[in-house]
C-alpha positions as CSV (number, residue, x, y, z in Angstrom):
1,M,0.0,0.0,0.0
2,S,1.2,3.5,-0.8
3,Y,0.4,5.4,2.3
4,N,1.5,8.7,0.6
5,Q,-1.9,9.2,-0.9
6,Y,-3.5,9.2,2.7
7,I,-0.8,10.7,5.0
8,E,0.7,14.2,4.9
9,V,3.1,16.2,7.1
10,V,2.2,19.8,7.3
11,P,4.4,21.8,9.7
12,E,1.5,24.1,10.8
13,K,-0.8,21.2,11.5
14,R,-0.5,19.2,14.8
15,F,3.1,20.4,15.2
16,G,4.2,18.7,12.0
17,R,3.0,15.2,13.0
18,P,2.0,12.9,10.2
19,C,-1.8,13.2,9.8
20,I,-4.5,11.7,7.6
21,K,-5.0,14.1,4.7
22,G,-8.0,16.4,5.1
23,T,-8.2,15.8,8.8
24,R,-6.3,16.7,12.0
25,I,-6.2,13.1,13.0
26,S,-2.6,12.0,13.4
27,V,-1.1,8.6,12.6
28,Y,-0.2,8.4,16.3
29,D,-3.9,8.8,17.2
30,V,-5.0,5.9,15.0
31,L,-2.1,3.7,16.2
32,N,-2.9,4.5,19.8
33,W,-6.6,3.6,19.3
34,L,-5.7,0.3,17.7
35,A,-3.1,-0.5,20.4
36,N,-5.8,0.1,23.1
37,G,-8.1,-2.4,21.5
38,M,-10.4,-0.4,19.3
39,S,-11.3,-2.2,16.1
40,K,-11.2,-0.4,12.7
41,K,-15.0,-0.6,12.7
42,E,-15.2,1.2,16.1
43,I,-12.7,3.9,15.0
44,I,-14.8,4.6,11.9
45,A,-18.0,4.7,14.0
46,D,-16.4,7.3,16.2
47,F,-14.7,9.2,13.3
48,P,-16.9,8.8,10.2
49,E,-14.5,10.9,8.2
50,L,-12.1,7.9,8.3
51,N,-12.2,4.7,6.3
52,K,-10.4,1.4,6.3
53,D,-7.8,2.4,3.7
54,Q,-6.8,5.4,5.8
55,I,-6.4,3.3,8.9
56,N,-4.4,0.7,6.9
57,A,-2.2,3.6,5.6
58,C,-1.4,4.5,9.2
59,L,-0.3,0.9,9.8
60,S,1.8,0.9,6.6
61,F,3.4,4.2,7.5
62,A,4.4,2.9,11.0
63,A,5.7,-0.4,9.5
64,D,7.8,1.7,7.0
65,R,9.2,3.8,9.8
66,E,10.0,0.8,11.9
67,Q,11.9,-0.8,9.0
68,R,14.1,2.4,8.7
69,I,15.2,2.3,12.4
70,R,18.8,1.1,12.7
71,V,20.2,-0.3,15.8
72,A,23.7,0.9,16.5
């Protein structure tokens, strides 16, 4: 999945955190909700401006960043 079509970094929005395009919802927010046991369906019910592709883009973004981390 190419998360670039769903995720943007705008320095003036949420202190430059990666956010879902067209929203102020950060990738961190979505990952935190998932980590705390919310399902994708529950997230979408609470935030109807989101869809499954956007949530999956957050997961893909996090996986890509994890892969780039180098252990010294």
